[in-house]
A tleap script that builds the chain and sets N, CA, C and O, in Angstrom:
source leaprc.protein.ff14SB
mol = sequence {
  NMET LEU ASP ALA LYS THR PRO ASP ASN THR
  LEU TRP HIE THR VAL MET ASP LYS TYR ALA
  ALA THR SER ALA ARG ARG ASP SER PHE SER
  GLN ALA GLY PHE LEU ALA ALA LYS ILE PHE
  THR ASP THR LEU LEU LYS MET ASP PRO LYS
  ALA ILE ASN ARG ALA SER VAL THR LYS ALA
  VAL ARG ALA ILE HIE GLY TYR ARG THR ASP
  LEU SER CYS GLY PRO TYR TYR PHE GLY PRO
  LEU SER ILE HIE ASP SER ASN HIE ALA ALA
  ARG VAL VAL ALA ASP THR GLY THR GLY PHE
  LYS PHE VAL GLY LYS CYS PHE GLU ILE LYS
  ASP PRO GLU LEU ALA PRO ILE LEU LYS ALA
  GLU THR LYS LEU HIE LEU THR CLYS
}
set mol.1.N position { 139.543 225.732 321.835 }
set mol.1.CA position { 138.192 225.502 321.384 }
set mol.1.C position { 137.198 225.758 322.551 }
set mol.1.O position { 137.470 225.499 323.724 }
set mol.2.N position { 136.056 226.275 322.141 }
set mol.2.CA position { 134.937 226.673 322.995 }
set mol.2.C position { 134.365 225.393 323.956 }
set mol.2.O position { 133.764 225.544 325.019 }
set mol.3.N position { 134.658 224.271 323.403 }
set mol.3.CA position { 134.036 222.981 324.226 }
set mol.3.C position { 135.328 222.148 324.737 }
set mol.3.O position { 135.239 220.983 325.125 }
set mol.4.N position { 136.381 222.785 324.698 }
set mol.4.CA position { 137.561 221.922 325.162 }
set mol.4.C position { 137.324 221.460 326.580 }
set mol.4.O position { 136.483 222.058 327.251 }
set mol.5.N position { 138.022 220.402 327.113 }
set mol.5.CA position { 137.750 220.131 328.487 }
set mol.5.C position { 139.254 220.269 329.171 }
set mol.5.O position { 139.769 219.384 329.853 }
set mol.6.N position { 139.853 221.537 328.862 }
set mol.6.CA position { 140.980 221.817 329.410 }
set mol.6.C position { 140.687 222.808 330.687 }
set mol.6.O position { 139.613 223.391 330.837 }
set mol.7.N position { 141.787 222.910 331.571 }
set mol.7.CA position { 141.697 223.603 332.769 }
set mol.7.C position { 141.112 225.105 332.624 }
set mol.7.O position { 140.076 225.419 333.211 }
set mol.8.N position { 141.719 225.879 331.934 }
set mol.8.CA position { 141.181 227.288 331.753 }
set mol.8.C position { 139.919 227.330 330.982 }
set mol.8.O position { 139.029 228.100 331.343 }
set mol.9.N position { 139.798 226.712 330.146 }
set mol.9.CA position { 138.427 226.529 329.427 }
set mol.9.C position { 137.344 226.104 330.181 }
set mol.9.O position { 136.246 226.610 329.947 }
set mol.10.N position { 137.475 225.158 331.156 }
set mol.10.CA position { 136.760 224.687 332.103 }
set mol.10.C position { 136.259 225.813 333.060 }
set mol.10.O position { 135.080 226.082 333.291 }
set mol.11.N position { 137.354 226.418 333.572 }
set mol.11.CA position { 137.182 227.540 334.438 }
set mol.11.C position { 136.285 228.598 333.869 }
set mol.11.O position { 135.406 229.165 334.518 }
set mol.12.N position { 136.571 228.824 332.611 }
set mol.12.CA position { 135.594 229.951 331.908 }
set mol.12.C position { 134.205 229.372 332.040 }
set mol.12.O position { 133.343 230.041 332.610 }
set mol.13.N position { 133.938 228.220 331.573 }
set mol.13.CA position { 132.513 227.775 331.500 }
set mol.13.C position { 131.889 227.718 333.081 }
set mol.13.O position { 130.716 227.991 333.339 }
set mol.14.N position { 132.727 227.381 333.914 }
set mol.14.CA position { 132.235 227.538 335.430 }
set mol.14.C position { 132.076 228.817 335.810 }
set mol.14.O position { 131.215 228.912 336.685 }
set mol.15.N position { 132.631 229.976 335.457 }
set mol.15.CA position { 132.488 231.266 335.832 }
set mol.15.C position { 131.157 231.885 335.132 }
set mol.15.O position { 130.382 232.669 335.681 }
set mol.16.N position { 131.057 231.423 333.936 }
set mol.16.CA position { 129.915 231.847 333.063 }
set mol.16.C position { 128.661 231.217 333.697 }
set mol.16.O position { 127.690 231.922 333.972 }
set mol.17.N position { 128.677 229.979 333.916 }
set mol.17.CA position { 127.646 229.264 334.512 }
set mol.17.C position { 127.151 229.875 335.803 }
set mol.17.O position { 125.961 230.025 336.082 }
set mol.18.N position { 128.216 230.226 336.595 }
set mol.18.CA position { 127.823 230.790 337.989 }
set mol.18.C position { 127.330 232.294 337.986 }
set mol.18.O position { 126.418 232.701 338.707 }
set mol.19.N position { 128.044 233.075 337.085 }
set mol.19.CA position { 127.873 234.637 337.229 }
set mol.19.C position { 127.257 235.130 335.967 }
set mol.19.O position { 126.782 236.264 336.040 }
set mol.20.N position { 127.185 234.647 335.071 }
set mol.20.CA position { 126.618 235.234 333.708 }
set mol.20.C position { 125.144 234.785 333.479 }
set mol.20.O position { 124.710 233.672 333.777 }
set mol.21.N position { 124.496 235.702 332.962 }
set mol.21.CA position { 123.028 235.362 332.729 }
set mol.21.C position { 123.154 234.017 331.612 }
set mol.21.O position { 124.090 233.852 330.829 }
set mol.22.N position { 122.015 233.163 331.760 }
set mol.22.CA position { 121.899 232.141 330.673 }
set mol.22.C position { 121.840 232.702 329.331 }
set mol.22.O position { 122.193 231.916 328.451 }
set mol.23.N position { 121.508 233.781 328.979 }
set mol.23.CA position { 121.407 234.191 327.824 }
set mol.23.C position { 122.732 234.787 327.159 }
set mol.23.O position { 122.871 235.102 325.977 }
set mol.24.N position { 123.720 234.874 328.237 }
set mol.24.CA position { 124.965 235.481 327.731 }
set mol.24.C position { 125.721 234.383 326.835 }
set mol.24.O position { 125.767 233.203 327.183 }
set mol.25.N position { 126.249 234.811 325.779 }
set mol.25.CA position { 126.854 233.909 324.869 }
set mol.25.C position { 128.234 233.268 325.316 }
set mol.25.O position { 129.125 233.872 325.914 }
set mol.26.N position { 128.252 232.129 324.980 }
set mol.26.CA position { 129.583 231.321 325.463 }
set mol.26.C position { 130.296 231.476 323.983 }
set mol.26.O position { 130.102 230.550 323.196 }
set mol.27.N position { 131.102 232.580 323.557 }
set mol.27.CA position { 131.710 232.349 322.327 }
set mol.27.C position { 133.065 233.047 322.641 }
set mol.27.O position { 133.354 233.495 323.750 }
set mol.28.N position { 133.855 233.091 321.553 }
set mol.28.CA position { 135.378 233.472 321.672 }
set mol.28.C position { 135.367 234.922 322.354 }
set mol.28.O position { 136.250 235.222 323.157 }
set mol.29.N position { 134.466 235.707 322.052 }
set mol.29.CA position { 134.498 237.111 322.536 }
set mol.29.C position { 134.418 236.963 324.113 }
set mol.29.O position { 135.125 237.651 324.850 }
set mol.30.N position { 133.548 236.059 324.566 }
set mol.30.CA position { 133.532 236.028 325.940 }
set mol.30.C position { 134.722 235.329 326.547 }
set mol.30.O position { 135.205 235.610 327.643 }
set mol.31.N position { 135.127 234.432 325.761 }
set mol.31.CA position { 136.263 233.696 326.243 }
set mol.31.C position { 137.614 234.501 326.407 }
set mol.31.O position { 138.451 234.328 327.293 }
set mol.32.N position { 137.656 235.389 325.404 }
set mol.32.CA position { 138.864 236.349 325.629 }
set mol.32.C position { 138.634 237.479 326.630 }
set mol.32.O position { 139.611 238.062 327.098 }
set mol.33.N position { 137.481 237.793 326.957 }
set mol.33.CA position { 137.245 238.660 328.139 }
set mol.33.C position { 137.677 237.943 329.434 }
set mol.33.O position { 138.316 238.492 330.332 }
set mol.34.N position { 137.300 236.772 329.438 }
set mol.34.CA position { 137.570 235.968 330.655 }
set mol.34.C position { 139.185 235.882 330.756 }
set mol.34.O position { 139.770 236.062 331.824 }
set mol.35.N position { 139.843 235.591 329.550 }
set mol.35.CA position { 141.175 235.387 329.538 }
set mol.35.C position { 142.026 236.747 330.109 }
set mol.35.O position { 142.956 236.800 330.914 }
set mol.36.N position { 141.434 237.652 329.479 }
set mol.36.CA position { 142.066 239.060 329.858 }
set mol.36.C position { 142.020 239.222 331.523 }
set mol.36.O position { 142.984 239.376 332.273 }
set mol.37.N position { 140.693 239.143 331.847 }
set mol.37.CA position { 140.653 239.218 333.495 }
set mol.37.C position { 141.505 238.156 334.201 }
set mol.37.O position { 142.135 238.420 335.225 }
set mol.38.N position { 141.505 237.134 333.714 }
set mol.38.CA position { 142.260 235.934 334.580 }
set mol.38.C position { 143.962 236.312 334.327 }
set mol.38.O position { 144.756 236.020 335.221 }
set mol.39.N position { 144.329 236.815 333.363 }
set mol.39.CA position { 145.846 237.177 333.233 }
set mol.39.C position { 146.077 238.312 334.187 }
set mol.39.O position { 147.085 238.292 334.893 }
set mol.40.N position { 145.221 239.296 334.260 }
set mol.40.CA position { 145.372 240.477 335.136 }
set mol.40.C position { 145.159 240.014 336.548 }
set mol.40.O position { 145.967 240.453 337.367 }
set mol.41.N position { 144.299 239.276 336.946 }
set mol.41.CA position { 143.883 238.730 338.348 }
set mol.41.C position { 145.005 237.978 338.763 }
set mol.41.O position { 145.420 238.144 339.910 }
set mol.42.N position { 145.624 237.083 337.915 }
set mol.42.CA position { 146.733 236.194 338.290 }
set mol.42.C position { 147.963 237.024 338.551 }
set mol.42.O position { 148.711 236.624 339.443 }
set mol.43.N position { 148.281 238.132 337.892 }
set mol.43.CA position { 149.117 239.168 338.056 }
set mol.43.C position { 149.055 240.002 339.152 }
set mol.43.O position { 150.099 240.424 339.649 }
set mol.44.N position { 147.966 240.299 339.600 }
set mol.44.CA position { 147.552 240.911 340.959 }
set mol.44.C position { 147.965 240.116 342.092 }
set mol.44.O position { 148.624 240.511 343.054 }
set mol.45.N position { 147.443 238.782 341.851 }
set mol.45.CA position { 147.748 238.039 343.164 }
set mol.45.C position { 149.015 237.433 343.529 }
set mol.45.O position { 149.240 236.664 344.464 }
set mol.46.N position { 149.952 237.978 342.492 }
set mol.46.CA position { 151.371 237.797 342.883 }
set mol.46.C position { 152.057 238.715 343.526 }
set mol.46.O position { 153.227 238.524 343.858 }
set mol.47.N position { 151.281 240.034 343.824 }
set mol.47.CA position { 151.718 241.197 344.313 }
set mol.47.C position { 151.593 241.225 345.816 }
set mol.47.O position { 150.819 240.453 346.382 }
set mol.48.N position { 152.290 242.046 346.442 }
set mol.48.CA position { 152.063 242.280 347.970 }
set mol.48.C position { 150.827 243.274 347.894 }
set mol.48.O position { 150.838 244.328 347.257 }
set mol.49.N position { 149.803 242.808 348.605 }
set mol.49.CA position { 148.616 243.636 348.812 }
set mol.49.C position { 148.845 245.091 349.220 }
set mol.49.O position { 148.132 246.007 348.810 }
set mol.50.N position { 149.706 245.225 349.912 }
set mol.50.CA position { 150.004 246.499 350.671 }
set mol.50.C position { 150.831 247.422 349.722 }
set mol.50.O position { 150.961 248.626 349.943 }
set mol.51.N position { 151.319 246.852 348.769 }
set mol.51.CA position { 152.139 247.608 347.825 }
set mol.51.C position { 151.395 247.856 346.571 }
set mol.51.O position { 152.077 248.256 345.627 }
set mol.52.N position { 150.162 247.701 346.387 }
set mol.52.CA position { 149.278 247.862 345.317 }
set mol.52.C position { 148.883 249.146 345.107 }
set mol.52.O position { 148.147 249.693 345.929 }
set mol.53.N position { 149.345 249.836 343.909 }
set mol.53.CA position { 148.954 251.213 343.585 }
set mol.53.C position { 149.148 251.350 342.157 }
set mol.53.O position { 149.641 250.388 341.567 }
set mol.54.N position { 148.825 252.434 341.480 }
set mol.54.CA position { 148.848 252.567 339.957 }
set mol.54.C position { 150.315 252.103 339.401 }
set mol.54.O position { 150.502 251.237 338.545 }
set mol.55.N position { 151.201 252.783 339.999 }
set mol.55.CA position { 152.755 252.451 339.500 }
set mol.55.C position { 153.049 251.009 339.644 }
set mol.55.O position { 153.592 250.370 338.743 }
set mol.56.N position { 152.685 250.487 340.792 }
set mol.56.CA position { 153.154 248.997 341.110 }
set mol.56.C position { 152.308 248.081 340.204 }
set mol.56.O position { 152.856 247.056 339.798 }
set mol.57.N position { 151.048 248.331 339.845 }
set mol.57.CA position { 150.227 247.620 338.919 }
set mol.57.C position { 150.791 247.767 337.598 }
set mol.57.O position { 151.071 246.744 336.972 }
set mol.58.N position { 150.994 248.899 337.095 }
set mol.58.CA position { 151.511 249.150 335.871 }
set mol.58.C position { 152.749 248.421 335.555 }
set mol.58.O position { 152.862 247.867 334.461 }
set mol.59.N position { 153.736 248.380 336.484 }
set mol.59.CA position { 154.956 247.714 336.295 }
set mol.59.C position { 154.789 246.170 336.239 }
set mol.59.O position { 155.457 245.456 335.491 }
set mol.60.N position { 153.875 245.738 337.064 }
set mol.60.CA position { 153.422 244.232 337.062 }
set mol.60.C position { 153.054 243.737 335.780 }
set mol.60.O position { 153.504 242.719 335.256 }
set mol.61.N position { 152.030 244.683 335.205 }
set mol.61.CA position { 151.358 244.332 333.928 }
set mol.61.C position { 152.405 244.322 332.746 }
set mol.61.O position { 152.391 243.509 331.822 }
set mol.62.N position { 153.289 245.319 332.908 }
set mol.62.CA position { 154.321 245.251 331.682 }
set mol.62.C position { 155.404 244.237 331.904 }
set mol.62.O position { 156.232 244.080 331.007 }
set mol.63.N position { 155.486 243.513 333.038 }
set mol.63.CA position { 156.330 242.569 333.350 }
set mol.63.C position { 155.685 241.169 332.804 }
set mol.63.O position { 156.389 240.173 332.640 }
set mol.64.N position { 154.437 241.182 332.567 }
set mol.64.CA position { 153.778 239.790 332.203 }
set mol.64.C position { 154.546 239.281 331.004 }
set mol.64.O position { 154.632 240.001 330.010 }
set mol.65.N position { 155.090 238.131 331.032 }
set mol.65.CA position { 155.801 237.488 330.213 }
set mol.65.C position { 155.765 235.946 330.502 }
set mol.65.O position { 155.873 235.445 331.621 }
set mol.66.N position { 155.575 235.190 329.174 }
set mol.66.CA position { 155.485 233.713 329.238 }
set mol.66.C position { 154.233 233.142 329.932 }
set mol.66.O position { 154.205 232.008 330.408 }
set mol.67.N position { 153.216 233.991 329.956 }
set mol.67.CA position { 151.961 233.592 330.616 }
set mol.67.C position { 151.414 232.362 329.626 }
set mol.67.O position { 151.319 232.526 328.410 }
set mol.68.N position { 151.117 231.297 330.192 }
set mol.68.CA position { 150.710 230.100 329.549 }
set mol.68.C position { 149.105 229.786 329.699 }
set mol.68.O position { 148.638 229.917 330.830 }
set mol.69.N position { 148.388 229.456 328.831 }
set mol.69.CA position { 146.886 228.864 329.059 }
set mol.69.C position { 146.739 228.110 327.921 }
set mol.69.O position { 147.304 228.245 326.836 }
set mol.70.N position { 145.796 227.176 328.334 }
set mol.70.CA position { 145.262 226.307 327.175 }
set mol.70.C position { 144.140 227.091 326.298 }
set mol.70.O position { 143.454 226.465 325.490 }
set mol.71.N position { 144.018 228.187 326.453 }
set mol.71.CA position { 143.179 229.055 325.572 }
set mol.71.C position { 143.719 229.769 324.481 }
set mol.71.O position { 143.036 230.324 323.620 }
set mol.72.N position { 145.353 229.744 324.541 }
set mol.72.CA position { 145.929 230.229 323.456 }
set mol.72.C position { 147.007 229.437 322.951 }
set mol.72.O position { 147.412 228.511 323.654 }
set mol.73.N position { 147.562 229.671 321.780 }
set mol.73.CA position { 148.341 228.741 321.106 }
set mol.73.C position { 149.894 229.043 321.642 }
set mol.73.O position { 150.789 228.225 321.428 }
set mol.74.N position { 150.074 229.994 322.187 }
set mol.74.CA position { 151.554 230.334 322.517 }
set mol.74.C position { 151.520 231.262 323.985 }
set mol.74.O position { 150.446 231.619 324.468 }
set mol.75.N position { 152.612 231.537 324.507 }
set mol.75.CA position { 152.509 232.306 325.767 }
set mol.75.C position { 152.296 233.753 325.554 }
set mol.75.O position { 152.798 234.363 324.610 }
set mol.76.N position { 151.604 234.241 326.380 }
set mol.76.CA position { 151.306 235.566 326.354 }
set mol.76.C position { 152.178 236.652 326.985 }
set mol.76.O position { 152.745 236.288 328.015 }
set mol.77.N position { 152.394 237.846 326.610 }
set mol.77.CA position { 153.199 238.899 327.290 }
set mol.77.C position { 152.508 240.091 327.115 }
set mol.77.O position { 151.695 240.200 326.198 }
set mol.78.N position { 152.767 241.112 327.986 }
set mol.78.CA position { 152.438 242.272 327.698 }
set mol.78.C position { 153.534 243.228 327.283 }
set mol.78.O position { 153.519 243.800 326.193 }
set mol.79.N position { 154.394 243.367 328.101 }
set mol.79.CA position { 155.890 243.889 327.855 }
set mol.79.C position { 155.851 245.505 327.720 }
set mol.79.O position { 154.842 246.208 327.666 }
set mol.80.N position { 157.254 245.928 327.677 }
set mol.80.CA position { 157.512 247.343 327.826 }
set mol.80.C position { 157.492 248.014 326.379 }
set mol.80.O position { 157.673 249.231 326.372 }
set mol.81.N position { 157.303 247.412 325.210 }
set mol.81.CA position { 157.034 247.951 323.992 }
set mol.81.C position { 156.024 248.936 323.859 }
set mol.81.O position { 155.014 248.889 324.562 }
set mol.82.N position { 156.230 249.917 322.927 }
set mol.82.CA position { 155.226 251.050 322.772 }
set mol.82.C position { 154.112 250.431 321.819 }
set mol.82.O position { 153.005 250.961 321.723 }
set mol.83.N position { 154.456 249.304 321.133 }
set mol.83.CA position { 153.516 248.809 320.392 }
set mol.83.C position { 153.934 247.216 320.487 }
set mol.83.O position { 155.114 246.886 320.606 }
set mol.84.N position { 152.882 246.281 320.425 }
set mol.84.CA position { 152.896 244.930 320.438 }
set mol.84.C position { 151.809 244.181 319.886 }
set mol.84.O position { 150.729 244.692 319.592 }
set mol.85.N position { 152.092 242.975 319.746 }
set mol.85.CA position { 151.028 241.940 319.148 }
set mol.85.C position { 151.191 240.784 319.931 }
set mol.85.O position { 151.843 239.906 319.366 }
set mol.86.N position { 150.817 240.536 320.997 }
set mol.86.CA position { 151.347 239.373 322.029 }
set mol.86.C position { 150.401 238.132 321.519 }
set mol.86.O position { 150.648 237.053 322.056 }
set mol.87.N position { 149.488 238.155 320.673 }
set mol.87.CA position { 148.887 237.100 320.139 }
set mol.87.C position { 148.976 236.952 318.597 }
set mol.87.O position { 147.994 237.217 317.903 }
set mol.88.N position { 150.027 236.575 318.115 }
set mol.88.CA position { 150.290 236.365 316.662 }
set mol.88.C position { 150.416 234.922 316.283 }
set mol.88.O position { 151.160 234.635 315.346 }
set mol.89.N position { 149.780 234.017 316.901 }
set mol.89.CA position { 149.690 232.544 316.596 }
set mol.89.C position { 147.944 232.315 316.452 }
set mol.89.O position { 147.073 233.033 316.944 }
set mol.90.N position { 147.801 231.315 315.776 }
set mol.90.CA position { 146.479 230.977 315.731 }
set mol.90.C position { 146.196 229.388 315.336 }
set mol.90.O position { 147.030 228.631 314.840 }
set mol.91.N position { 145.106 229.132 315.603 }
set mol.91.CA position { 144.602 227.716 315.164 }
set mol.91.C position { 143.207 227.884 314.384 }
set mol.91.O position { 142.514 228.888 314.547 }
set mol.92.N position { 142.865 226.895 313.578 }
set mol.92.CA position { 141.715 226.869 312.939 }
set mol.92.C position { 140.770 225.664 313.553 }
set mol.92.O position { 141.181 224.518 313.737 }
set mol.93.N position { 139.559 226.079 313.809 }
set mol.93.CA position { 138.607 224.998 314.147 }
set mol.93.C position { 137.515 224.921 313.276 }
set mol.93.O position { 137.304 225.845 312.491 }
set mol.94.N position { 136.832 223.984 313.313 }
set mol.94.CA position { 135.647 223.833 312.296 }
set mol.94.C position { 134.471 223.355 313.361 }
set mol.94.O position { 134.690 222.538 314.255 }
set mol.95.N position { 133.293 223.938 313.147 }
set mol.95.CA position { 132.179 223.560 313.849 }
set mol.95.C position { 131.606 222.194 313.183 }
set mol.95.O position { 131.318 222.153 311.987 }
set mol.96.N position { 131.478 221.190 313.964 }
set mol.96.CA position { 130.839 220.085 313.532 }
set mol.96.C position { 129.546 219.904 313.581 }
set mol.96.O position { 129.138 218.815 313.177 }
set mol.97.N position { 128.613 220.841 314.050 }
set mol.97.CA position { 127.359 220.776 314.295 }
set mol.97.C position { 127.048 220.234 315.796 }
set mol.97.O position { 125.966 220.433 316.348 }
set mol.98.N position { 128.050 219.575 316.345 }
set mol.98.CA position { 127.802 219.083 317.687 }
set mol.98.C position { 128.904 219.384 318.708 }
set mol.98.O position { 129.056 218.804 319.784 }
set mol.99.N position { 129.697 220.442 318.177 }
set mol.99.CA position { 130.945 220.746 318.911 }
set mol.99.C position { 132.056 221.233 317.744 }
set mol.99.O position { 131.720 221.586 316.613 }
set mol.100.N position { 133.252 221.193 318.166 }
set mol.100.CA position { 134.374 221.847 317.400 }
set mol.100.C position { 135.600 220.854 317.238 }
set mol.100.O position { 135.947 220.118 318.162 }
set mol.101.N position { 136.122 220.875 316.226 }
set mol.101.CA position { 137.341 220.158 315.976 }
set mol.101.C position { 138.432 220.958 315.567 }
set mol.101.O position { 138.159 221.968 314.919 }
set mol.102.N position { 139.712 220.682 315.838 }
set mol.102.CA position { 140.864 221.320 315.075 }
set mol.102.C position { 140.935 220.839 313.750 }
set mol.102.O position { 140.744 219.679 313.387 }
set mol.103.N position { 141.300 222.070 312.873 }
set mol.103.CA position { 141.731 221.708 311.582 }
set mol.103.C position { 142.988 222.191 311.260 }
set mol.103.O position { 143.130 223.199 310.567 }
set mol.104.N position { 144.012 221.480 311.757 }
set mol.104.CA position { 145.367 221.803 311.816 }
set mol.104.C position { 145.941 222.217 313.253 }
set mol.104.O position { 145.208 222.348 314.233 }
set mol.105.N position { 147.317 222.408 313.279 }
set mol.105.CA position { 147.897 222.866 314.437 }
set mol.105.C position { 147.832 224.281 314.584 }
set mol.105.O position { 147.309 224.974 313.711 }
set mol.106.N position { 148.387 224.826 315.758 }
set mol.106.CA position { 148.754 226.290 315.849 }
set mol.106.C position { 149.990 226.381 314.777 }
set mol.106.O position { 150.799 225.543 314.380 }
set mol.107.N position { 149.753 227.951 314.444 }
set mol.107.CA position { 150.778 228.331 313.393 }
set mol.107.C position { 150.833 229.781 313.606 }
set mol.107.O position { 149.908 230.380 314.154 }
set mol.108.N position { 151.862 230.339 313.198 }
set mol.108.CA position { 152.390 231.709 313.287 }
set mol.108.C position { 151.748 232.432 312.233 }
set mol.108.O position { 151.803 232.014 311.077 }
set mol.109.N position { 151.130 233.504 312.545 }
set mol.109.CA position { 150.565 234.428 311.471 }
set mol.109.C position { 151.689 235.070 310.595 }
set mol.109.O position { 152.698 235.622 311.033 }
set mol.110.N position { 151.384 234.921 309.423 }
set mol.110.CA position { 152.470 235.348 308.372 }
set mol.110.C position { 151.954 236.768 307.878 }
set mol.110.O position { 151.331 236.820 306.817 }
set mol.111.N position { 152.192 237.919 308.614 }
set mol.111.CA position { 151.692 239.114 308.323 }
set mol.111.C position { 152.919 240.045 308.345 }
set mol.111.O position { 153.512 240.259 309.402 }
set mol.112.N position { 153.297 240.594 307.191 }
set mol.112.CA position { 154.441 241.362 307.057 }
set mol.112.C position { 154.379 242.561 307.880 }
set mol.112.O position { 155.429 243.189 308.015 }
set mol.113.N position { 153.234 243.021 308.503 }
set mol.113.CA position { 153.058 244.306 309.256 }
set mol.113.C position { 153.541 243.908 310.643 }
set mol.113.O position { 153.890 244.798 311.419 }
set mol.114.N position { 153.585 242.647 311.002 }
set mol.114.CA position { 153.967 242.274 312.226 }
set mol.114.C position { 155.570 242.292 312.432 }
set mol.114.O position { 156.041 242.245 313.569 }
set mol.115.N position { 156.391 242.361 311.275 }
set mol.115.CA position { 157.913 242.284 311.110 }
set mol.115.C position { 158.547 243.072 312.285 }
set mol.115.O position { 159.256 242.543 313.141 }
set mol.116.N position { 158.198 244.489 312.241 }
set mol.116.CA position { 158.946 245.143 313.367 }
set mol.116.C position { 158.590 244.803 314.781 }
set mol.116.O position { 159.456 244.827 315.657 }
set mol.117.N position { 157.413 244.506 315.020 }
set mol.117.CA position { 156.918 244.146 316.307 }
set mol.117.C position { 157.583 242.653 316.683 }
set mol.117.O position { 158.019 242.484 317.822 }
set mol.118.N position { 157.644 241.615 315.729 }
set mol.118.CA position { 158.431 240.535 316.173 }
set mol.118.C position { 159.857 240.654 316.313 }
set mol.118.O position { 160.414 239.936 317.143 }
set mol.119.N position { 160.595 241.543 315.544 }
set mol.119.CA position { 161.964 241.755 315.725 }
set mol.119.C position { 162.195 242.447 317.161 }
set mol.119.O position { 163.156 242.066 317.829 }
set mol.120.N position { 161.299 243.505 317.681 }
set mol.120.CA position { 161.463 243.931 318.826 }
set mol.120.C position { 161.193 242.972 319.939 }
set mol.120.O position { 161.880 243.079 320.955 }
set mol.121.N position { 160.294 242.066 319.870 }
set mol.121.CA position { 160.044 240.997 320.668 }
set mol.121.C position { 160.979 240.038 320.857 }
set mol.121.O position { 161.115 239.512 321.961 }
set mol.122.N position { 161.681 239.722 319.867 }
set mol.122.CA position { 162.788 238.625 319.776 }
set mol.122.C position { 163.940 239.345 320.450 }
set mol.122.O position { 164.605 238.741 321.292 }
set mol.123.N position { 164.215 240.604 320.128 }
set mol.123.CA position { 165.307 241.223 320.914 }
set mol.123.C position { 165.108 241.289 322.307 }
set mol.123.O position { 166.054 241.026 323.050 }
set mol.124.N position { 163.970 241.616 322.778 }
set mol.124.CA position { 163.584 241.470 324.278 }
set mol.124.C position { 163.430 240.187 324.811 }
set mol.124.O position { 163.278 240.043 326.024 }
set mol.125.N position { 163.452 239.196 324.006 }
set mol.125.CA position { 163.138 237.820 324.505 }
set mol.125.C position { 161.726 237.560 324.976 }
set mol.125.O position { 161.528 236.902 325.998 }
set mol.126.N position { 160.733 238.063 324.251 }
set mol.126.CA position { 159.399 238.177 324.803 }
set mol.126.C position { 158.589 236.899 324.088 }
set mol.126.O position { 157.690 236.296 324.674 }
set mol.127.N position { 159.036 236.576 322.750 }
set mol.127.CA position { 158.471 235.602 322.161 }
set mol.127.C position { 159.294 234.184 322.387 }
set mol.127.O position { 160.459 234.146 322.783 }
set mol.128.N position { 158.465 232.986 322.056 }
set mol.128.CA position { 159.245 231.772 322.275 }
set mol.128.C position { 160.142 231.572 321.192 }
set mol.128.O position { 160.894 230.598 321.185 }
savepdb mol mol.pdb
quit
């Protein structure tokens, strides 16, 4: 939720308050951009700086697996598949006028078009 007091959400707010214009929206699009940058940065920080090049970064990104954050319902992966949908869980929230509240728990998206992707993820043990 945009107003959650969880570690990664708090960090997102801190980064936005420090580096973004006050007119920049604090919305799920901004939050997703922050999360993409955080996953990438956390991945690079695990690498030997002397060994960073296009090939090593590509290999490291493709090896992202089980990345957990309070900003998503399940672990994130990138993986070696030619297609994937690493975010196929969701939660519904409602705007209360003074904030947000959960309307139910996280759930897997029931989309038949995900079937081949989920099958491949399961085979590679990329999903929970």
